[in-house]
C-alpha positions, -999 to 999 in steps of 0.1 A, spaced: -583 221 411 -578 189 391 -598 187 358 -604 149 363 -608 127 393 -616 89 392 -623 62 418 -586 56 424 -586 88 446 -599 66 475 -571 41 472 -540 40 495 -515 27 469 -491 55 457 -492 39 422 -530 40 420 -531 75 433 -507 85 405 -536 77 381 -564 92 401 -565 124 380 -563 107 346 -592 113 323 -596 75 321 -624 63 344 -601 39 363 -616 16 388 -597 -4 414 -597 -42 412 -630 -54 426 -660 -77 420 -680 -45 413 -658 -36 384 -665 -69 367 -702 -67 376 -702 -34 357 -686 -50 327 -712 -77 327 -740 -52 330 -727 -30 302 -714 -59 281 -679 -45 278 -644 -59 276 -623 -52 307 -588 -37 306 -566 -49 335 -536 -25 335 -509 -35 360 -478 -16 370 -460 -2 400 -449 33 412 -412 30 404 -417 17 368 -403 40 342 -423 27 312 -455 28 333 -449 66 336 -442 69 299 -474 52 289 -494 72 314 -480 105 299 -486 94 263 -519 76 266 -537 76 300 -534 114 304 -546 120 268 -582 129 264 -586 114 230 -573 80 242 -594 83 274 -625 88 253 -620 55 235 -611 37 268 -641 50 287 -666 44 259 -658 8 251 -640 -7 281 -642 -10 319 -607 0 329 -591 -14 360 -558 -2 375 -538 -27 396 -506 -21 417 -487 -54 411 -470 -51 445 -504 -49 463 -519 -77 442 -491 -101 430 -518 -127 425 -536 -106 398 -503 -98 382 -493 -135 381 -525 -146 363 -524 -119 336 -487 -119 332 -490 -157 324 -517 -149 299 -496 -122 281 -465 -144 281 -485 -172 265 -498 -148 238 -466 -128 231 -437 -149 246 -426 -118 266 -437 -99 296 -430 -68 317 -446 -37 330 -468 -19 323 -489 -50 318 -520 -44 298 -544 -74 295 -579 -72 280 -605 -97 294 -640 -108 290 -665 -95 316 -658 -127 336 -620 -121 338 -609 -145 311 -581 -129 290 -584 -123 253 -555 -100 243 -526 -83 260 -491 -68 259 -468 -45 278 -460 -9 267 -479 5 237 -471 38 220 -501 61 217 -511 54 181 -506 17 184 -527 18 216 -556 35 199 -554 9 171 -556 -19 197 -586 -3 214 -605 1 181 -596 -34 168 -606 -52 200 -639 -34 203 -647 -42 166 -637 -79 170 -657 -83 202 -688 -71 185 -685 -89 152 -667 -121 161 -680 -128 196 -680 -166 193 -643 -167 182 -633 -144 211 -651 -166 236 -635 -197 223 -600 -181 223 -605 -168 259 -614 -203 272 -584 -219 256 -561 -192 269 -576 -195 304 -569 -232 303 -533 -224 294 -530 -200 323 -543 -226 347 -517 -251 335 -486 -228 338 -466 -236 369 -492 -261 380 -476 -291 396 -488 -327 396 -475 -347 425 -445 -368 416 -435 -401 431 -416 -394 463 -378 -397 458 -361 -414 487 -326 -407 476 -316 -375 458 -284 -374 438 -256 -347 437 -253 -354 399 -285 -334 394 -266 -303 406 -237 -310 382 -262 -314 354 -277 -280 363 -243 -263 360 -233 -281 328 -262 -265 311 -258 -232 329 -221 -225 325 -223 -217 287 -245 -187 297 -219 -172 319 -204 -139 308 -167 -146 312 -157 -109 307 -182 -89 328 -199 -115 350 -235 -125 353 -253 -138 322 -241 -132 287 -270 -111 276 -286 -78 281 -306 -64 299 -287 -77 329 -305 -83 362 -288 -88 395 -302 -122 404 -291 -126 440 -305 -161 445 -287 -174 415 -254 -160 429 -261 -174 464 -266 -208 448 -234 -205 428 -215 -196 459 -228 -226 478 -225 -249 449 -189 -238 442 -179 -245 478 -200 -277 482 -188 -293 449 -154 -277 450 -158 -260 417 -133 -232 414 -145 -221 380 -180 -213 394 -165 -194 423 -142 -174 401 -172 -164 379 -192 -155 410 -164 -134 425 -160 -115 392 -198 -109 391 -199 -95 426 -170 -72 419 -184 -60 386 -218 -53 400 -203 -35 430 -182 -12 408 -207 -8 380 -233 18 373 -260 -5 386 -248 4 421 -253 39 434 -217 47 441 -224 79 460 -255 71 481 -256 33 484 -282 8 471 -285 -11 439 -307 -1 410 -331 -26 394 -311 -37 364 -286 -27 338 -298 -21 302 -264 -31 288 -241 -61 292 -214 -41 312 -235 -33 343 -230 3 331 -264 21 326 -292 11 349 -329 15 350 -326 38 381 -355 25 403 -343 11 436 -364 -18 449 -364 -30 484 -364 -67 475 -333 -64 453 -313 -46 479 -324 -70 507 -312 -100 488 -280 -84 475 -271 -73 511 -275 -109 523 -255 -121 493 -225 -98 499 -226 -106 536 -223 -143 528 -195 -136 503 -177 -114 528 -172 -145 551 -151 -160 523 -136 -128 509 -134 -102 536 -124 -69 520 -129 -32 525 -149 -28 493 -176 -53 503 -177 -38 538 -181 -3 523 -209 -14 501 -228 -30 530 -223 0 554 -231 25 527 -263 6 517 -274 2 553 -270 40 557 -291 45 526 -318 22 541 -319 40 574 -318 75 557 -343 70 529 -362 37 533 -372 31 569 -404 45 583 -410 57 619 -427 24 626 -395 5 617 -410 -9 585 -392 -4 552 -408 14 522 -411 -5 489 -392 15 463 -377 47 449 -387 59 415 -364 59 385 -376 93 375 -374 128 389 -387 159 372 -400 136 345 -366 124 335 -351 90 343 -320 90 364 -318 128 366 -313 127 404 -282 104 401 -262 115 370 -237 143 368 -226 169 342 -189 180 342 -200 216 346 -216 208 380 -184 193 393 -162 221 378 -181 245 399 -177 227 432 -142 211 429 -107 225 423 -88 211 393 -69 185 413 -101 172 429 -119 171 396 -90 152 380 -91 127 409 -129 121 409 -130 119 371 -103 92 371 -118 73 400 -153 72 385 -142 67 349 -158 100 338 -146 96 302 -161 79 272 -167 48 293 -190 64 319 -207 88 295 -245 82 295 -262 107 273 -263 144 265 -231 152 284 -242 133 315 -221 108 334 -231 78 355 -206 72 383 -189 38 380 -156 21 386 -136 -4 365 -109 -16 389 -103 -21 426 -92 8 448 -57 -6 450 -54 -9 413 -67 27 408 -42 40 434 -14 23 416 -25 37 383 -25 72 398 8 68 417 -10 73 451 -11 54 483 -45 36 485 -53 49 520 -45 84 510 -65 83 478 -96 69 495 -95 95 522 -95 122 495 -122 104 475 -145 100 505 -142 137 514 -151 147 478 -180 123 478 -194 138 510 -196 172 492 -211 157 461 -237 140 482 -246 173 499 -250 188 464 -271 159 452 -294 162 481 -305 196 469 -320 181 437 -357 172 435 -359 137 447 -373 106 430 -408 96 441 -410 72 471 -434 43 471 -443 45 508 -463 14 511 -448 -13 533 -451 -49 521 -448 -78 546 -429 -101 524 -403 -75 512 -398 -63 548 -391 -99 559 -364 -101 532 -348 -69 545 -350 -82 581 -330 -112 571 -305 -89 553 -301 -66 584 -294 -97 605 -269 -111 579 -250 -78 577 -252 -71 614 -237 -104 623 -210 -105 597 -199 -69 605 -206 -71 642 -229 -41 641 -256 -42 667 -274 -11 652 -282 -32 621 -297 -60 643 -317 -33 660 -331 -22 626 -341 -58 620 -358 -61 654 -377 -29 649 -390 -41 616 -399 -75 630 -418 -58 658 -438 -40 631 -448 -73 615 -457 -90 648 -477 -61 662 -492 -45 630 -494 -72 603 -502 -104 622 -533 -113 642 -554 -143 649 -566 -143 613 -531 -145 600 -507 -121 582 -517 -91 561 -498 -82 529 -495 -44 530 -497 -13 551 -499 22 535 -501 54 555 -508 33 586 -537 16 570 -534 -22 570 -550 -41 542 -548 -68 516 -552 -105 519 -519 -124 525 -501 -145 500 -478 -174 502 -448 -151 498 -457 -133 530 -457 -164 551 -426 -179 534 -404 -148 539 -416 -140 574 -410 -176 585 -375 -174 570 -369 -140 587 -381 -153 621 -357 -182 619 -329 -158 612 -339 -135 641 -337 -165 664 -302 -173 652 -292 -137 660 -301 -137 697 -316 -171 705 -349 -157 716 -370 -189 713 -401 -169 707 -389 -162 671 -386 -199 664 -420 -206 679 -435 -178 658 -419 -194 627 -436 -228 636 -469 -212 643 -468 -193 610 -458 -225 592 -489 -243 606 -511 -214 594 -494 -215 560 -500 -252 556 -537 -248 565 -542 -219 540 -521 -228 510 -510 -265 510 -523 -288 483 -525 -324 493 -531 -334 457 -499 -318 443 -476 -317 473 -470 -279 468 -483 -246 481 -508 -225 462 -499 -188 461 -534 -177 472 -556 -190 499 -589 -208 495 -608 -176 490 -592 -164 458 -617 -154 431 -593 -153 402 -597 -174 370 -567 -196 381 -552 -205 415 -516 -203 407 -485 -221 422 -453 -200 422 -426 -225 413 -398 -209 393 -372 -188 410 -368 -153 394 -355 -120 407 -371 -132 440 -369 -169 448 -403 -187 444 -423 -188 475 -426 -226 472 -388 -230 472 -385 -206 502 -411 -227 520 -392 -259 511 -361 -246 528 -382 -234 558 -397 -268 562 -362 -284 562 -350 -261 590 -381 -262 611 -382 -300 606 -347 -302 621 -353 -277 649 -385 -293 661 -379 -329 649 -410 -326 628 -407 -355 603 -439 -344 585 -422 -311 576 -392 -329 563 -415 -352 542 -433 -322 528 -400 -306 518 -390 -339 502 -422 -341 482 -417 -305 470 -382 -313 458 -394 -346 442 -420 -325 422 -394 -303 406 -364 -327 406 -368 -341 370 -368 -307 354 -346 -285 375 -314 -294 356 -328 -280 324 -328 -243 334 -307 -238 366 -313 -201 368 -350 -207 374 -343 -234 401 -315 -219 420 -332 -218 454 -345 -253 448 -308 -262 441 -299 -248 475 -327 -269 491 -313 -300 473 -278 -293 487 -293 -291 522 -311 -324 518 -279 -339 504 -259 -329 535 -247 -293 531 -268 -282 560 -247 -278 591 -262 -275 626 -242 -258 654 -255 -259 689 -243 -236 717 -247 -245 753 -237 -226 784 -222 -191 785 -203 -178 755 -194 -142 751 -210 -119 725 -177 -117 707 -174 -155 707 -208 -159 691 -200 -132 666 -169 -151 656 -190 -182 649 -214 -161 628 -186 -146 607 -173 -179 594 -186 -196 562 -202 -229 571 -223 -233 539 -260 -236 548 -261 -235 586 -285 -236 615 -274 -221 648 -294 -229 680 -290 -226 717 -293 -258 738 -328 -258 752 -352 -283 766 -379 -273 740 -357 -282 711 -357 -320 706 -322 -321 691 -307 -308 724 -333 -319 749 -310 -344 765 -281 -319 770 -274 -296 799 -282 -260 788 -259 -246 815 -229 -267 804 -205 -247 782 -201 -265 749 -203 -263 711 -219 -291 693 -216 -300 656 -247 -319 644 -257 -335 612 -286 -359 604 -299 -360 640 -265 -368 656 -243 -344 675 -206 -344 684 -192 -344 719 -191 -308 731 -160 -286 726 -155 -260 753 -138 -233 733 -141 -220 697 -105 -227 688 -107 -264 694 -142 -265 678 -128 -249 646 -98 -272 646 -122 -302 645 -151 -289 624 -140 -256 608 -146 -252 570 -119 -269 549 -114 -272 512 -92 -266 482 -114 -238 468 -120 -202 478 -137 -170 467 -108 -151 452 
């Protein structure tokens, strides 16, 4: 029998349920919680986190499970717990407030507000004694200096409303490629020329940054950028940030060498990284990239896909109260299960020396060189070495599966599922694996049947319970995934779904006064209606919508869509060169407007293998479509006539009847490559 139970016990979110037996009288986000604060004249604590967050668990253990701390919290504050993944809109507002106050952010996010929701103080993780001091000081200040608190709250709220708020710019008729070069001129000094990625720690895998660099390097023929990207992909793939044994990337590396990660695995990271490696594989086909993609897809199917076909959100960093315990190894464990020659091989392959040492005699599996280089170092044939390695890994995996597992965040988010649908298509097409396309189809069926009705999309399903208002990110990523599903099998219904969702999205979120999309719909009751502009670990939903509008504009000859995308780009154009990392997806949209976007039409009967071959070639940004009377671009063409069409800016080539002649005329050319 639990000693304490609070109102979170009735919630579906795994993160909220984790706090349901804290002595703190937590309430879920609701109007009623703020009404209670008004009635009792108390400040509100809005505490935001997520289930896989290590420091969220630490603060819970140190403070939220502590009766002394809970006494202070319950007596003087109305305490609200928020799952940031269920309510990204709440997280956006109070993260902006904390960043304005402290110039830093992260989770757990703890923001104190007035009873009407206006923020007055905040921060991230607080050790117990500091937290108690904050509680006492705030309560005292609120009672004794009420006018100053109210004045500060209003100024801070105004600041929150102004962050990432766009004023409509003059429509730019002719964009310039020099803007992209200016982005890179300022960005390149931040490259880590030894280990890849950015020259700072912690080191996050930023897939959209790397996807942009790949396209920029090819489009602008910049070999320096491509070499940096290639090194980054290799270093991440071989580093401790990747689960070498079971597949899937961890959230980020705490060091500059991709060595020691925070061990949570997030669905959105892995979706984007799979798409990135699939794109890179077209330019640099190799066994290591292929192994990464297949191993990660196996992990998804084994640990992350529900019976419904939807994908779960995350795996925890901790197990048995210890971060990374499920994933790291002690030499004694390996000595018990391997003979001396096997132990020597696996220790050498995974650098289990001073380099891979983590802490307290534990080792994180990682690699420093390619399989071919390692085989040469050891005087072995590469094929023979890898056969032995894979056999040993299989036994290690069996042993690891006996350990207590990290917690699973079993809620299913529409937006993150859409990202993974796109990834499954990308990997399925580039590797020619129908089973991966079937995973995508099953997950898309879940969205169409469970998460989308006449009212629009829903954001989350947990334990079969659908809930949560939708956000711009849901529409943006489902539209993108629907377009990608169409390109996989030319089922026109996917493309028509994308257009229907786009119309709903415009109705719910578009701002005529700014030429951008709001993140929340018209019904949002927050202190600020935010616009998500900057690309981060996930590209901003506005930039995703910009690229969606470009594609749908071309597919359906919708000039209004193209004009809206042009306005969005005009709004960010003047500032995007200042900080390229935060405008990488906008940079891809700009390249598409400038002419990188290639359109390839397919008419008549082509074999599955022929279509796969087209999908395995790097074209830059590309739209594939089947000749059809409902698509204006090909309405005048015979859908039964075998032919491949190369189209740009509304004009198509004469058809080529076979892939070889088509590639001879239009195949990718250039002096640069991904080495």
